[in-house]
C-alpha positions as a Markdown table, in Angstrom:
| # | Residue | x | y | z |
|---|---|---|---|---|
| 1 | Met | -7.6 | -30.6 | 9.8 |
| 2 | Ile | -9.4 | -28.8 | 7.0 |
| 3 | Ser | -7.6 | -25.6 | 7.9 |
| 4 | Asn | -4.2 | -27.3 | 7.7 |
| 5 | Leu | -5.1 | -28.8 | 4.3 |
| 6 | Lys | -5.9 | -25.4 | 3.0 |
| 7 | Lys | -2.6 | -24.0 | 4.2 |
| 8 | Ile | -0.7 | -26.9 | 2.5 |
| 9 | Ala | -2.7 | -26.3 | -0.7 |
| 10 | Arg | -2.0 | -22.6 | -0.6 |
| 11 | Phe | 1.7 | -23.2 | 0.0 |
| 12 | Leu | 1.9 | -25.7 | -3.0 |
| 13 | Glu | 0.0 | -23.3 | -5.2 |
| 14 | Lys | 2.5 | -20.5 | -4.5 |
| 15 | Gln | 5.4 | -22.8 | -5.2 |
| 16 | Ile | 3.9 | -24.0 | -8.5 |
| 17 | Leu | 3.0 | -20.5 | -9.6 |
| 18 | Trp | 6.5 | -19.3 | -8.8 |
| 19 | Cys | 8.0 | -21.9 | -11.1 |
| 20 | Leu | 5.8 | -21.2 | -14.1 |
| 21 | Pro | 6.5 | -18.6 | -16.8 |
| 22 | His | 5.4 | -15.2 | -15.4 |
| 23 | Lys | 2.6 | -14.5 | -17.8 |
| 24 | Met | 1.1 | -17.9 | -17.3 |
| 25 | Ala | 1.3 | -17.6 | -13.5 |
| 26 | His | -0.4 | -14.2 | -13.6 |
| 27 | Lys | -3.2 | -15.4 | -15.7 |
| 28 | Ile | -3.9 | -18.4 | -13.4 |
| 29 | Phe | -3.6 | -16.4 | -10.2 |
| 30 | Tyr | -5.8 | -13.6 | -11.6 |
| 31 | Tyr | -8.5 | -16.0 | -12.7 |
| 32 | Arg | -8.5 | -17.7 | -9.3 |
| 33 | Lys | -8.8 | -14.4 | -7.5 |
| 34 | Met | -11.0 | -12.3 | -9.8 |
| 35 | Lys | -13.1 | -15.1 | -11.5 |
| 36 | Lys | -12.4 | -13.7 | -15.0 |
| 37 | Lys | -9.6 | -13.9 | -17.6 |
| 38 | Leu | -6.7 | -11.5 | -17.5 |
| 39 | Asn | -6.3 | -9.5 | -20.8 |
| 40 | Leu | -2.6 | -8.8 | -21.2 |
| 41 | Lys | -2.7 | -8.2 | -25.0 |
| 42 | Glu | -5.1 | -5.2 | -24.7 |
| 43 | Pro | -5.3 | -4.4 | -21.0 |
| 44 | Lys | -8.1 | -1.9 | -20.2 |
| 45 | Asp | -9.0 | -1.4 | -16.6 |
| 46 | Leu | -6.8 | -0.5 | -13.7 |
| 47 | Asn | -6.2 | -4.1 | -12.5 |
| 48 | Glu | -5.2 | -5.3 | -15.9 |
| 49 | Lys | -2.8 | -2.4 | -16.5 |
| 50 | Ile | -1.2 | -2.9 | -13.0 |
| 51 | Gln | -0.7 | -6.6 | -14.0 |
| 52 | Tyr | 0.9 | -5.5 | -17.2 |
| 53 | Leu | 3.2 | -3.0 | -15.4 |
| 54 | Met | 4.3 | -5.8 | -13.0 |
| 55 | Leu | 5.3 | -8.0 | -15.9 |
| 56 | Asn | 6.8 | -5.4 | -18.2 |
| 57 | Lys | 7.9 | -2.4 | -16.3 |
| 58 | Tyr | 8.6 | -2.7 | -12.6 |
| 59 | Gly | 12.2 | -3.4 | -11.5 |
| 60 | Lys | 15.0 | -2.1 | -9.3 |
| 61 | Arg | 13.6 | 1.4 | -8.8 |
| 62 | Glu | 10.2 | 0.2 | -7.7 |
| 63 | Thr | 11.9 | -2.2 | -5.3 |
| 64 | Glu | 13.8 | 0.7 | -3.7 |
| 65 | Leu | 10.6 | 2.8 | -3.4 |
| 66 | Ala | 8.3 | 0.0 | -2.2 |
| 67 | Asp | 10.7 | -0.6 | 0.7 |
| 68 | Lys | 9.1 | 1.3 | 3.6 |
| 69 | Tyr | 12.6 | 2.2 | 5.0 |
| 70 | Lys | 14.6 | 3.0 | 1.8 |
| 71 | Val | 11.8 | 5.2 | 0.4 |
| 72 | Arg | 12.6 | 7.7 | 3.1 |
| 73 | Asn | 15.8 | 8.5 | 1.2 |
| 74 | Tyr | 13.7 | 9.3 | -1.9 |
| 75 | Ile | 11.4 | 11.6 | 0.1 |
| 76 | Lys | 14.5 | 13.4 | 1.4 |
| 77 | Gln | 16.0 | 13.8 | -2.1 |
| 78 | Lys | 12.7 | 15.3 | -3.3 |
| 79 | Gly | 12.9 | 17.9 | -0.6 |
| 80 | Tyr | 10.1 | 16.6 | 1.6 |
| 81 | Glu | 12.1 | 15.4 | 4.6 |
| 82 | Asp | 9.8 | 17.3 | 6.9 |
| 83 | Leu | 6.9 | 15.0 | 5.9 |
| 84 | Leu | 8.6 | 11.9 | 7.3 |
| 85 | Pro | 7.3 | 10.6 | 10.6 |
| 86 | Arg | 10.1 | 10.6 | 13.2 |
| 87 | Leu | 12.2 | 7.4 | 13.1 |
| 88 | Tyr | 12.8 | 5.8 | 16.5 |
| 89 | Gly | 14.7 | 2.7 | 15.3 |
| 90 | Thr | 15.3 | -0.1 | 12.8 |
| 91 | Tyr | 15.7 | -3.7 | 13.8 |
| 92 | Gln | 16.9 | -6.9 | 12.0 |
| 93 | Lys | 14.8 | -9.1 | 14.3 |
| 94 | Val | 12.2 | -8.7 | 17.1 |
| 95 | Asp | 14.8 | -9.6 | 19.8 |
| 96 | Asp | 16.6 | -6.3 | 18.9 |
| 97 | Ile | 13.6 | -4.1 | 19.9 |
| 98 | Asp | 14.1 | -2.5 | 23.3 |
| 99 | Tyr | 10.6 | -1.6 | 24.2 |
| 100 | Glu | 11.7 | 0.2 | 27.4 |
| 101 | Lys | 13.4 | 2.9 | 25.2 |
| 102 | Leu | 10.4 | 3.5 | 23.0 |
| 103 | Pro | 7.9 | 6.3 | 23.8 |
| 104 | Asn | 4.4 | 5.5 | 25.0 |
| 105 | Gln | 2.9 | 5.7 | 21.5 |
| 106 | Phe | 4.6 | 4.4 | 18.4 |
| 107 | Val | 4.2 | 2.3 | 15.2 |
| 108 | Leu | 6.1 | -0.8 | 14.4 |
| 109 | Lys | 6.0 | -2.3 | 10.9 |
| 110 | Ala | 7.9 | -4.5 | 8.4 |
| 111 | Asn | 9.4 | -2.7 | 5.4 |
| 112 | Asn | 8.9 | -5.6 | 3.0 |
| 113 | Gly | 5.2 | -5.4 | 2.0 |
| 114 | Cys | 1.7 | -4.7 | 3.2 |
| 115 | Gly | 0.3 | -5.6 | 6.6 |
| 116 | Gly | 2.4 | -6.3 | 9.6 |
| 117 | Val | 1.7 | -2.9 | 11.2 |
| 118 | Ile | 1.5 | -2.6 | 15.0 |
| 119 | Ile | 0.0 | 0.6 | 16.3 |
| 120 | Cys | 0.7 | 1.2 | 20.0 |
| 121 | Leu | -1.4 | 3.8 | 21.7 |
| 122 | Asp | -0.4 | 2.9 | 25.2 |
| 123 | Lys | 2.8 | 0.9 | 25.8 |
| 124 | Asn | 1.6 | -0.2 | 29.2 |
| 125 | Lys | -1.3 | -2.1 | 27.5 |
| 126 | Leu | 0.8 | -3.6 | 24.7 |
| 127 | Asn | 1.0 | -7.4 | 24.5 |
| 128 | Ile | 4.7 | -7.6 | 23.5 |
| 129 | Lys | 4.6 | -11.4 | 22.9 |
| 130 | Glu | 1.8 | -11.1 | 20.4 |
| 131 | Cys | 3.4 | -8.0 | 18.8 |
| 132 | Asn | 6.6 | -9.9 | 18.3 |
| 133 | Arg | 4.8 | -12.9 | 16.9 |
| 134 | Asn | 3.0 | -10.8 | 14.3 |
| 135 | Leu | 6.2 | -9.0 | 13.3 |
| 136 | Lys | 8.1 | -12.3 | 12.9 |
| 137 | Lys | 5.3 | -13.4 | 10.5 |
| 138 | Ala | 5.6 | -10.2 | 8.6 |
| 139 | Leu | 9.3 | -10.5 | 8.2 |
| 140 | Lys | 9.0 | -14.0 | 6.7 |
| 141 | Lys | 6.5 | -13.0 | 4.1 |
| 142 | Asn | 7.7 | -12.8 | 0.5 |
| 143 | Phe | 5.2 | -10.8 | -1.5 |
| 144 | Ala | 7.0 | -11.8 | -4.7 |
| 145 | Lys | 5.7 | -15.3 | -4.1 |
| 146 | Glu | 2.6 | -14.4 | -2.2 |
| 147 | Ser | 1.1 | -12.3 | -4.9 |
| 148 | Leu | 3.6 | -12.3 | -7.8 |
| 149 | Glu | 4.7 | -8.7 | -7.0 |
| 150 | Tyr | 8.2 | -9.3 | -8.2 |
| 151 | His | 9.6 | -5.8 | -7.2 |
| 152 | Tyr | 9.3 | -7.0 | -3.5 |
| 153 | Lys | 11.7 | -9.9 | -4.2 |
| 154 | Asn | 14.9 | -8.1 | -3.3 |
| 155 | Ile | 13.8 | -6.1 | -0.3 |
| 156 | Lys | 15.8 | -7.1 | 2.7 |
| 157 | Pro | 13.3 | -7.6 | 5.6 |
| 158 | Leu | 13.6 | -5.0 | 8.4 |
| 159 | Ile | 11.4 | -3.8 | 11.2 |
| 160 | Ile | 11.1 | 0.0 | 11.5 |
| 161 | Cys | 9.7 | 2.0 | 14.4 |
| 162 | Glu | 8.1 | 5.4 | 13.7 |
| 163 | Glu | 6.1 | 8.0 | 15.6 |
| 164 | Tyr | 2.4 | 7.5 | 15.9 |
| 165 | Ile | 0.6 | 10.1 | 13.8 |
| 166 | Asn | -2.2 | 11.5 | 16.0 |
| 167 | Asp | -4.9 | 13.2 | 14.1 |
| 168 | Gly | -7.1 | 13.7 | 17.1 |
| 169 | Thr | -9.5 | 10.9 | 16.5 |
| 170 | Gly | -7.9 | 8.5 | 18.9 |
| 171 | Lys | -7.9 | 5.8 | 16.2 |
| 172 | Asn | -5.8 | 4.9 | 13.2 |
| 173 | Pro | -5.3 | 8.2 | 11.3 |
| 174 | Ile | -7.3 | 8.8 | 8.2 |
| 175 | Asp | -5.3 | 7.8 | 5.1 |
| 176 | Tyr | -5.4 | 9.9 | 1.9 |
| 177 | Lys | -4.4 | 7.8 | -1.0 |
| 178 | Ile | -3.8 | 10.0 | -4.1 |
| 179 | Asn | -3.9 | 8.1 | -7.4 |
| 180 | Cys | -1.3 | 9.6 | -9.8 |
| 181 | Phe | -0.7 | 9.0 | -13.5 |
| 182 | Asp | 2.5 | 10.3 | -15.1 |
| 183 | Gly | 2.8 | 12.9 | -12.3 |
| 184 | Asn | -0.8 | 14.0 | -12.5 |
| 185 | Ala | -3.1 | 13.4 | -9.5 |
| 186 | Lys | -6.6 | 12.4 | -10.6 |
| 187 | Cys | -8.5 | 11.1 | -7.6 |
| 188 | Ile | -8.2 | 10.7 | -3.8 |
| 189 | Leu | -9.2 | 7.6 | -1.8 |
| 190 | Val | -10.1 | 8.4 | 1.8 |
| 191 | Cys | -9.5 | 5.3 | 3.9 |
| 192 | Ser | -11.0 | 5.3 | 7.5 |
| 193 | Asp | -11.7 | 3.0 | 10.4 |
| 194 | Arg | -8.9 | 0.7 | 9.5 |
| 195 | Asp | -8.6 | -0.5 | 13.1 |
| 196 | Lys | -12.1 | -2.1 | 13.0 |
| 197 | Asp | -14.2 | -2.0 | 9.9 |
| 198 | Met | -12.4 | -0.3 | 7.1 |
| 199 | Arg | -14.5 | 2.1 | 4.9 |
| 200 | Leu | -13.6 | 3.8 | 1.7 |
| 201 | Arg | -14.7 | 6.9 | -0.2 |
| 202 | Tyr | -13.4 | 8.5 | -3.4 |
| 203 | Tyr | -13.2 | 12.2 | -4.3 |
| 204 | Asp | -12.0 | 14.1 | -7.3 |
| 205 | Leu | -9.4 | 16.9 | -6.9 |
| 206 | Asn | -12.2 | 19.4 | -6.1 |
| 207 | Trp | -13.5 | 17.2 | -3.4 |
| 208 | Asn | -16.6 | 16.0 | -5.3 |
| 209 | Tyr | -17.7 | 12.5 | -4.4 |
| 210 | Leu | -16.9 | 9.7 | -6.9 |
| 211 | Asp | -19.0 | 6.6 | -6.8 |
| 212 | Tyr | -16.2 | 4.2 | -7.3 |
| 213 | Thr | -16.2 | 2.1 | -4.2 |
| 214 | Ala | -17.5 | -1.5 | -4.0 |
| 215 | Lys | -20.8 | -1.6 | -2.1 |
| 216 | Glu | -19.6 | -3.5 | 0.9 |
| 217 | Leu | -16.8 | -1.0 | 1.6 |
| 218 | Lys | -18.6 | 2.3 | 1.0 |
| 219 | Ser | -18.3 | 4.8 | 3.7 |
| 220 | Lys | -21.5 | 6.7 | 4.6 |
| 221 | Lys | -19.4 | 9.5 | 6.1 |
| 222 | Glu | -18.9 | 12.8 | 4.3 |
| 223 | Phe | -15.3 | 13.7 | 5.0 |
| 224 | Glu | -14.3 | 17.3 | 5.3 |
| 225 | Lys | -12.0 | 18.6 | 2.6 |
| 226 | Pro | -8.5 | 19.1 | 4.0 |
| 227 | Lys | -7.7 | 22.8 | 4.2 |
| 228 | Asn | -4.2 | 22.1 | 2.7 |
| 229 | Leu | -5.5 | 19.8 | 0.0 |
| 230 | Lys | -3.8 | 21.7 | -2.8 |
| 231 | Glu | -0.5 | 21.2 | -1.0 |
| 232 | Met | -1.2 | 17.5 | -0.6 |
| 233 | Ile | -1.9 | 17.2 | -4.3 |
| 234 | Lys | 1.3 | 19.1 | -5.2 |
| 235 | Ile | 3.4 | 16.8 | -3.0 |
| 236 | Ala | 1.8 | 13.7 | -4.6 |
| 237 | Glu | 2.4 | 15.0 | -8.1 |
| 238 | Asp | 6.1 | 15.8 | -7.3 |
| 239 | Leu | 6.7 | 12.3 | -5.9 |
| 240 | Ser | 4.9 | 10.6 | -8.8 |
| 241 | Lys | 6.4 | 12.4 | -11.8 |
| 242 | Asp | 8.5 | 9.6 | -13.2 |
| 243 | Phe | 5.9 | 6.8 | -13.0 |
| 244 | Pro | 3.0 | 5.8 | -15.3 |
| 245 | Tyr | 1.0 | 5.0 | -12.1 |
| 246 | Val | 1.6 | 5.2 | -8.4 |
| 247 | Arg | -0.6 | 5.8 | -5.4 |
| 248 | Val | 0.9 | 8.3 | -3.0 |
| 249 | Asp | -0.4 | 7.7 | 0.5 |
| 250 | Leu | -0.4 | 10.7 | 2.9 |
| 251 | Tyr | -1.8 | 11.5 | 6.3 |
| 252 | Asn | -3.1 | 14.9 | 7.5 |
| 253 | Ala | -3.0 | 15.3 | 11.2 |
| 254 | Lys | -4.3 | 18.6 | 12.5 |
| 255 | Gly | -3.1 | 20.4 | 9.4 |
| 256 | Lys | 0.3 | 18.8 | 9.2 |
| 257 | Ile | 1.0 | 16.5 | 6.3 |
| 258 | Tyr | 2.9 | 13.2 | 6.8 |
| 259 | Phe | 4.2 | 10.8 | 4.2 |
| 260 | Gly | 2.9 | 7.2 | 4.4 |
| 261 | Glu | 4.2 | 5.2 | 1.4 |
| 262 | Leu | 4.3 | 4.8 | -2.3 |
| 263 | Thr | 2.1 | 2.0 | -3.7 |
| 264 | Phe | 2.7 | 0.7 | -7.2 |
| 265 | Thr | 0.5 | -2.4 | -7.0 |
| 266 | Pro | -2.6 | -1.8 | -4.9 |
| 267 | Ser | -4.0 | -5.2 | -3.9 |
| 268 | Ala | -1.4 | -6.8 | -6.3 |
| 269 | Gly | -3.5 | -5.6 | -9.2 |
| 270 | Met | -6.5 | -7.5 | -8.1 |
| 271 | Ile | -8.5 | -4.7 | -6.5 |
| 272 | His | -11.9 | -5.8 | -5.1 |
| 273 | Ser | -12.6 | -2.6 | -3.2 |
| 274 | Met | -13.4 | -0.6 | -6.4 |
| 275 | Asp | -16.4 | -1.2 | -8.7 |
| 276 | Gln | -15.9 | -1.9 | -12.4 |
| 277 | Asn | -16.8 | 1.6 | -13.4 |
| 278 | Gly | -14.0 | 3.0 | -11.2 |
| 279 | Leu | -11.5 | 0.4 | -12.5 |
| 280 | Asn | -12.4 | 1.4 | -16.1 |
| 281 | Glu | -12.1 | 5.1 | -15.5 |
| 282 | Leu | -8.7 | 4.9 | -13.8 |
| 283 | Gly | -7.5 | 2.3 | -16.3 |
| 284 | Lys | -7.9 | 4.8 | -19.1 |
| 285 | Leu | -5.4 | 7.1 | -17.4 |
| 286 | Ile | -2.5 | 4.7 | -17.6 |
| 287 | Asn | -0.7 | 5.3 | -20.9 |
| 288 | Leu | 1.1 | 2.0 | -21.8 |
| 289 | Glu | 2.2 | 3.3 | -25.2 |
| 290 | Lys | 4.9 | 5.4 | -23.5 |
| 291 | Ile | 6.2 | 2.3 | -21.8 |
| 292 | Asn | 6.2 | 0.2 | -25.0 |
């Protein structure tokens, strides 16, 4: 009963916020999530500046590039088609997926936001009913309403199936998230153990540890510096040239680099996984004067 009431309250909140003037909605939503006021007049840290960009900058182009299917065209245009995971198929609805024709290992995901990713390591063990149920939920999500990320509003929901990137760990591959500002890479977030208990660790471009991670998510592992790190940084800078801020997510499986996605609004501009020092330092790197 309590669970149902919470769902109803959350639904009503989303509907009300969607109808309010955007700035007001952001201030209310931000305060509820972050427990502090949102400063849009003089935004300072990374979260505040992402909020500012959502309200004042992001539009059609960010919509195209946030779409996990359409972004593949951008990667091809930039000359990095070889970084794209092999595409096995696209589907309008779950009933269109012919699992018999898929390889033993693959990844299914919705193109219209975060989450909704199914990683299949052994097709014989895959619970297809549960998989389809999760994909249906992902297709129905509207992140414009869920988290006021307006550039997701006009993405046509789609399921895509890509190759599974095997980095030899037998788990979800390690994710290298390169934070870029006006085409300049500044730091790298290494994301591991996403299938169980996600852990994070930040490095600078010379692979020196940066103490930016919130305590509860800090990884105790010391990750090995990728041998082709310079190439990864070059790719990220090429892909991010035209944007005040974007996180370029890459994988590195046995020395081969793969493209993951472009993320303009990590955690919808309400990042809890980074401490305030990290948020302040990265916030300094977004130049809003250029936009204004």
